[in-house]
C-alpha positions, 0 to 999 in steps of 0.5 A: 499499499501507498500510505499518505501521512496526514498528521500526528496523532496528537493533532486529534484529541482522544475521542475526537476527529478531523477531516481530510479533503481528498480527490475522493472527497471528505474522509473523517479520521477518528481517534478513539479514547485508547488511541486507535485510529479509523477513517470512513467517509464524512457523510452519514448516509441518512441525511448527509451529516458530518460524521466528523462532528459526531460523538465518539464512543468506544469504536462507534461515532454518533451522527450529530444530526439524527443520532444514527450510530455507525461502527468505526470498524465496519462503517455499518449503521447499528441498531434498527438503522440500515446502511453504512459509510465506506471505510478506509485503511488507516494506521499509526506509525511513529505517532503519525497518522497514515491513510492508504492513498492508493485506495483513495485514488482508486475510489476517486476514479471509480 
């Protein structure tokens, strides 16, 4: 994989998020309380809410508009809600957050 360095882990508060603009569109990068990092499209499929402005709890995020909850590992809506959000490979290396740049470019071309 071709990894894109998007910044330091310390740049995102615990249980917070950051938006990265890519050729694919906006990607929300989430940091959990235990410093795990997840990335997914920054748009709720229900009403288009910015997931990066949602509440991170465990490995889930709650949409700020209508309280839909998404699993950060799979992108799938939880509970009775249906649908999902595309997730993107992300990792932390040497305190830096890396996203799969090649995947983002391929999805933009699709």
